[in-house]
N, C-alpha and C positions, 0 to 999 in steps of 0.2 A: 903892235902887239904888247910891248911892256906896259902900255898904258891901259890896255883892255885888262890884262893880267891883274894889274894893280887895282883897278876897279872890282875885279872879280873877288880878288882877296878881301876888299874893303866889304864887299856886299856878304861874302860868307862870314865874316868876324862879326857884322852887325846881325845876321840873321841867328848865328850861334848865342850871341849875347841877348838877343830878345827872348831865348826860349827858357823856359824856367820850370822844373819840376820841384814840387813841394812835396817833401817826405812825410811819412807818417807822424803824427802827434806834434805837428807844427803848421803854423800860420804866417803868412808873409803879409805886412802892411805896406801897399803901394802907393807911391804918391805920383801926382803928374804936374810939373811945374811947381812943385813945392807945396802942393795941397793934398790933401787925402782924395786918394782914387778909389781903392778897392782893398777887400781883404780876402787873399787867396787861402783856399784850402788845400788838401791834399791831390796832387794830381798834377796834368801838364797845363802851363799857362804861357800865353803871348804877351810881351809888353812892346811899347812902342820904343824903339831906339832913339835914345838922346832925349827923349820926352819922359817917360816912367822910370822911377826909380824905387827900388825895394827899401822902404825906410827902416823897417824891423823885422827880424825873425823872432817870431813869438813861440816859446815852447808851451804845448797844451797839457803835458803831464803833471802830475802833482809834484810841487817842489816843497823842498826843506830848506828853512831859515833858522841857522843855530846862533842866537845872539849871545854876546858876553853878559856875564852877571851884571845885575843892576842892583843899585844901592836903593832898598826901601826902609820904611820906618813903619812899625806897628803901632797900633792903638796904644798900646801900653809903652811907648817910646823906648822901642828895642830895634836897634839898627841891625839889618841882615842883608845879605846879598843872594839875589835869587837870579839864576840865568833860564831861559825860556826856549823852546823849541817849537817854531810855528811850521804847520804846514798848510799848503795853500796850492790854489789851481787858478790859473789864468781864464776866465770865462769870456771876456770881450777883449781881442788884441788891439782893437781901435782905441777905446777907453785905457787901456793898459799902456799903449804908446803915448797918447795925448794927455792922460787925466793927470798924472803927476809927474814930476821932473825926475825923481829917482826913487821908483816904488820901493827898493829894498830898504833903503834909509828912511823913507816915511813909515814903513811897516814896524823896522826896530824903535823908532822913536814912539809911534804910536802904542806898542806892545808895552814899552818901559813906562809911558803914562798913565796908561789902562792898569797896569800891576801895581803902580804907586796907589792909585785910588782904591783898589780893591783889598790890599794888604792894610792900607790906611783905617779901614772900618774893622779890622780883625786884631785881635790880640796874639800873643806868640804861640801859645797853646793852640789856638784855632788855627793858625796860620801852617803850625806843624801837622795837624791832623786833618786839613780840610783842603788836600790839593786836588781833589776831583771837582769841588765845588768850585775853587779858584780857576780851574782849567776850563770850566763850563762858562762862567762869566766872562773870562778874557775871549774865548772863541765867540761869544755872541756879541761883544763889543767891538773887536776887530772885525768880524764880518759885516758887521753894519756900517762902519767907518771905511774900510776898504771896497765896499760895493760900487761906489763911483768912480773906482780906478779900475775896473773889470777884474776883480780879485775877489775869490772866494775862499776864506780861511775855514779850512775842514776839520782841523785839530789844532789844540795848544797844549803842550805839556810843560809842566814846572820840571826841569831836568836836574835840578839840585837847589837845595835851600842851605846856604850858611850862615848860622847864627854867631855872634861875637864868640870869641876864645872862651871868655870866662863862664858863659851861658852853656857853651858846647861842653866844658869841662863839667859844670853841674849836671847837665842832662847824662854825660858819662857816668858819672858817679850813681845817679839816680837808676840809671839802667843796670848797673852793676850790683847796686842794693837789690833790685827787683830780681835780677838772675839768681841772687845768692838766695833770696827769700823763696824764691820757686825752687830750687834746688832743694833747701832745707825741708820745705813742704813735701817734694817729692820723694826726699829721702826718708822722712817720718812715715809717709804712706808706705814706701816700700818695707820699713822694717815692721810696721803694724801688719802689712799684709802676710811677711814673714812669720811674725809671731802665730798669726791666726793658721797659717799653714801649719806649723809645727804643731799648734795644740791639736789641730785637727787630724793630723798623722799620729800624734800620741794616742788620741782618743781612739781613731780605727785600730791602732795596734793593740790597745787594751779589750777592745770588743772581739778582736780576732783571737788574743790569747784565752780569753774568758770561752769565748766559743769552743776553741780548740780543748781547752781543760774539759768543758762540758761534754764535748764529743768522746775525749779519752775516758771520762768517767763512765759515760754510758758504755763505751767499749768493754771498759774493765769490768763493769756490772753483768754485761751480756756474757762475757767469758767466763764470769765465776759462775753465773745461772748454768750456762752450758755446760762448765765442769761438774756442777752438782748434779744437773740431770744425767751426763753419762756416769758419773760415780754410782748414782741410784740405780741407773739401768744395768750397770755392771752388776751391783750387789743383788738385784732382783735376777738378773741372769745366771749368776751363780747359785743363788738360792735355788732356782727352778733346776738347774743341771744337778745339784746336790739330790733334791726329792726326784729328780729323775733317775738319778744312778741308784738311789734307795730302792725305788720301784723296780727297776731293772734288775737289780740283785735279788730281790724278794721274788720276783717273776721267775728268774734263772732258778733260783732254789726251789721254786715249787716244781717247776717244769722237771728239774733232775730227781723228784720223788724221793728224798734221802730216807735211808733207814735210820733205826734206833742208834746204830754205832755212829753214824756220821752226825746225827744230832746230838751225841753225847760230845763228840769232837769241838763241835762249833759251839757248844754249852762252855765247854772248858776255855776254848778262845775267848769267848765273850768275859768269863771269870777272870782269865788272864788280863784283859783290856782294863778291867774294873779294879783290879790290883794295883796297875801301872798308875792309876789317880791319886788322889789326895786323901782318901778314906782311910782310917786307922783301923776299922773293923770290918771284915768280909764275913759274910753268913753263907756257909756251903750247906748244900743237903747232906743228911747223914749217911746216905748210901748212894750209890750210882742209880739204884732204881729211882731214887729222887731226882737225880741228874735227868735221868730218862723222861720221867714224868714231865720235868721242866722243859726239856726239848720238845715234847708232844705239844706242851702248852704254847711255846713258840711258834710250831709249826702251825696250830690252830689260830694263833694270832696272825701270822701271815696269809692264812686263807682268808680271814675277815679282812685284812688291809687289802687284799686283792679285790675282794668282792666290792669295797669301797671305791 
């Protein structure tokens, strides 16, 4: 019974060790008796106990390799350091396993060599301003070189470009001078715009003052005109009222049919008013009969005026 149990345990262990489940985004390279046997993709797999061996677990996701700064020399003999970042993906697990001894070291050395070749054809200014061009050339060269290793380089980025200290100081001074120049230009443009706005504001203010003065003069003229019209109308109305009062007085006197005694009294009142004037000499009738005659003449004159 112990022997049977031991054999059963051994069988279970062998069966359990023979079952393999490959996870997502991975591939297993399997060897049998030390030789390549198969590449397992995602899912359930069975291997022969003691004969098959998983040689390598290969990740199929996009990977990133960040390499330290590499010294390079430009066309105009300026030494600088550049560190690169390489994005790659394993497309053939078999070639990746057997194509090169150390894929990461190979990619690092290859990227350094390619970078030196590209930078050697460029001057310092071109190196600082042509990152995209350098990235494209490096990606193309690395992709071709790593294809036999089952690796596809998807993207290459220059992470940092470090020029010599003296050149970096000169560049900082140049950038500072450029910033100061731009600041001066911006300040001058701002002052110019401010002066233009002030001049436009003064012009607009002068126009508004002139229009206000013009409107005020028009209003004053219209007010003076209205005043003169009202005064003329008032004088005309006063004259009409005086004439109307005179006419009413004559009409009332006529309607009253005054006798000779009343006419004499009225005549004397008229002479009294004449005497209150500025005349030095007053001619009076020689007798009351003359005054009566004068009163009759006045009455006739009132009749004539009434008929008119």
